[in-house]
C-alpha positions in Angstrom: -1.2 104.0 0.4 -2.5 107.5 1.1 -1.8 110.4 -1.2 -0.7 113.8 0.2 -1.1 117.2 -1.5 1.7 119.4 -0.5 1.1 123.2 -1.1 4.5 124.7 -1.9 5.9 127.8 -0.3 9.0 128.8 -2.1 10.9 131.8 -0.7 13.1 134.0 -2.8 14.5 137.3 -1.5 12.2 137.1 1.5 9.1 136.8 -0.6 6.8 134.0 -1.7 7.7 133.3 -5.3 7.6 130.7 -8.1 10.3 130.1 -10.7 9.6 129.1 -14.3 11.5 125.9 -15.3 14.0 126.5 -12.5 15.4 129.7 -14.0 16.3 132.4 -11.5 15.3 135.8 -12.8 11.9 134.4 -13.9 10.3 134.7 -10.5 6.6 135.5 -10.1 6.1 137.0 -6.7 2.8 136.1 -5.1 3.3 137.6 -1.6 5.7 139.7 0.4 4.8 137.6 3.5 5.6 133.9 3.0 4.8 133.1 6.6 1.2 134.3 6.3 0.9 132.4 3.0 2.1 129.2 4.7 -0.2 129.7 7.7 -3.1 130.4 5.3 -2.5 127.0 3.8 -2.6 125.5 7.2 -5.9 127.2 8.0 -7.3 126.0 4.7 -6.7 122.4 5.7 -3.2 121.4 4.5 -2.1 118.1 5.8 1.6 118.9 5.0 3.5 121.9 3.8 6.5 122.0 1.4 8.8 125.0 2.0 12.0 125.8 0.2 14.6 128.5 0.6 15.2 129.1 -3.2 18.2 131.4 -2.7 19.7 129.0 -0.2 19.3 126.2 -2.7 21.2 128.2 -5.3 23.9 129.8 -3.1 24.4 127.1 -0.5 23.9 129.8 2.2 20.8 130.1 4.5 19.4 133.2 2.7 15.8 132.8 3.9 16.4 130.3 6.7 14.9 132.4 9.5 11.7 132.8 7.6 11.6 129.1 6.8 12.2 128.2 10.4 9.5 130.5 11.5 7.0 128.7 9.3 8.2 125.4 10.7 7.7 126.6 14.3 4.2 128.1 13.7 2.6 125.7 11.2 -0.2 123.5 12.6 0.6 120.7 10.2 3.8 118.7 9.4 6.3 120.5 7.3 9.0 119.3 4.9 11.7 121.9 4.5 14.7 122.3 2.2 16.9 124.6 0.3 20.5 125.2 1.1 20.8 122.3 3.6 24.4 121.5 2.7 25.6 119.6 5.8 24.5 117.8 8.9 24.3 120.9 11.0 21.8 122.4 8.5 19.7 119.3 8.6 19.7 119.2 12.4 18.7 122.8 12.6 15.5 122.4 10.6 14.6 119.2 12.3 15.2 120.6 15.8 13.0 123.6 14.9 10.1 121.2 14.3 10.3 120.2 10.7 9.0 116.6 10.3 11.2 116.1 7.2 14.4 117.7 5.9 14.8 117.7 2.1 18.3 117.6 0.8 19.6 117.7 -2.8 23.1 119.0 -3.6 24.7 117.4 -0.5 23.2 114.0 -1.4 25.3 114.0 -4.5 28.4 115.8 -3.3 28.7 114.2 0.1 27.1 110.7 0.1 28.7 110.0 3.5 26.9 112.9 5.1 23.6 111.6 3.5 24.2 108.1 5.0 24.9 109.6 8.4 21.7 111.7 8.3 19.6 108.8 7.3 21.0 106.6 10.1 20.7 109.4 12.6 17.2 110.7 11.7 15.5 107.6 10.2 12.4 108.4 8.2 12.9 112.2 8.3 15.3 112.6 5.4 14.0 113.1 1.8 16.1 113.7 -1.3 14.9 116.1 -3.9 15.5 114.6 -7.4 15.6 117.7 -9.6 16.1 116.5 -13.2 16.4 118.0 -16.6 15.6 115.1 -18.8 17.5 112.1 -17.3 20.2 114.2 -15.6 20.0 115.4 -12.0 20.7 119.1 -11.3 22.2 120.6 -8.2 22.8 124.1 -6.6 19.2 125.2 -7.0 18.7 123.6 -10.4 21.6 125.7 -11.8 24.3 123.0 -12.3 24.0 119.7 -14.2 25.4 117.0 -12.0 26.1 114.6 -14.8 24.4 111.8 -12.8 21.6 109.8 -14.3 18.3 109.9 -12.4 17.9 106.2 -11.8 21.5 105.6 -10.9 21.2 108.2 -8.2 17.9 106.7 -6.9 19.5 103.3 -6.4 22.4 104.8 -4.4 20.1 107.0 -2.3 17.7 104.1 -1.6 20.6 101.9 -0.4 21.4 104.3 2.5 17.9 104.6 3.7 16.3 107.8 2.2 12.7 107.9 3.3 11.2 109.8 0.4 12.0 111.1 -3.1 10.6 114.4 -4.3 10.9 114.3 -8.0 10.8 117.5 -10.0 10.7 117.6 -13.8 12.5 121.0 -14.0 11.3 121.7 -17.6 7.7 121.5 -16.4 8.0 123.2 -13.0 6.0 126.4 -12.9 5.0 125.9 -16.5 1.5 124.5 -15.8 2.1 122.2 -18.8 1.1 119.0 -17.1 3.1 116.4 -15.1 5.5 114.0 -16.7 3.5 110.9 -16.1 5.7 108.5 -18.0 8.8 109.5 -16.1 6.9 109.3 -12.8 5.8 105.7 -13.6 9.4 104.7 -14.5 10.8 106.2 -11.3 8.2 104.7 -9.0 8.6 101.3 -10.5 12.4 101.4 -9.9 12.2 102.1 -6.2 10.4 100.9 -3.1 10.8 104.4 -1.6 7.7 106.6 -1.8 7.9 109.2 -4.6 6.3 112.7 -4.4 5.7 114.4 -7.8 6.4 118.0 -8.5 6.2 120.2 -11.6 3.5 121.0 -14.2 0.3 120.3 -12.3 -2.2 122.9 -13.6 -5.7 121.4 -13.1 -7.6 118.8 -11.1 -7.3 116.5 -14.1 -3.5 116.7 -13.8 -3.7 116.0 -10.1 -6.0 113.0 -10.7 -3.5 111.6 -13.2 -0.8 111.8 -10.6 -2.9 110.5 -7.7 -3.9 107.5 -9.8 -0.2 106.4 -9.6 -0.5 105.9 -5.8 -0.7 102.1 -6.4 2.7 102.1 -8.0 4.4 104.2 -5.3 3.6 107.8 -6.0 2.7 109.1 -2.5 1.9 112.7 -3.1 2.1 115.8 -5.3 3.7 119.2 -4.6 1.5 122.0 -6.0 2.4 125.6 -6.4 1.5 128.0 -9.2 -1.9 126.4 -9.8 -2.9 127.2 -6.2 -1.5 130.7 -6.3 -3.3 131.4 -9.5 -6.6 130.0 -8.3 -6.9 127.2 -10.9 -8.3 125.2 -8.0 -8.5 125.4 -4.2 -6.4 123.5 -1.8 -9.5 121.8 -0.4 -10.6 120.8 -3.9 -7.1 119.4 -4.5 -7.2 117.3 -1.2 -10.7 116.1 -1.9 -9.8 115.1 -5.5 -6.7 113.2 -4.3 -8.6 111.4 -1.6 -11.3 110.3 -4.1 -8.7 108.9 -6.5 -6.6 107.2 -3.8 -9.7 105.6 -2.2 -11.0 104.4 -5.6 -14.1 106.5 -5.4 -13.4 108.4 -8.6 -14.6 107.0 -11.9 -11.8 107.6 -14.4 -14.0 106.8 -17.5 -15.8 110.1 -16.7 -12.6 112.1 -17.2 -13.0 114.4 -20.2 -10.2 114.5 -22.7 -7.7 117.3 -22.4 
């Protein structure tokens, strides 16, 4: 199994921003031009992009949809796009614009019939974002606890044919405190569906730890703040992930954190 590094482009109020632990009002703005940020990642060698309309995710309205679709249309690599996709028309819009994958969250829990139709209609182009505080999924841009246990939801989503799970440990997202390896392993072992990890990656050592899980079903990592704050470059991240996934990296050489 290959391992993909997804640079994250999150859009809030028309700007490229990152939240801290999913809390709106904690945004750190990195650019006023998210389109150029996204295209810059493409030029730097990104194999995929991960783009989210944060305001759309919270409000259920396409607050930054036009910017997101512009990235989808202009990107030179595949894009997975989400945030505020609350119905089949929203999903169709981003896929028709050229997104390789549509990422849904709230609608997956609130309208399972729509999720099943989308999976049947679009096959391997539907991913579900598993945004969790502890063992409970959150919806509406991480602002509402859904009262649904993570693994219970995974089994239901897998049954209707979801192609990928993007798992975010909300309490670690944007914190650069390291990924939740234990929860990732548990999740990957419970499903045959590929899992992409998000939240907490702050160093190449963190990325190696996640990439090492590719044998149990972790297919990639979404990286945001560490790239924006120059903890490492995108090409270093891709090279590191490739070394681990191919077995070329010697883990006994890894220094203790």
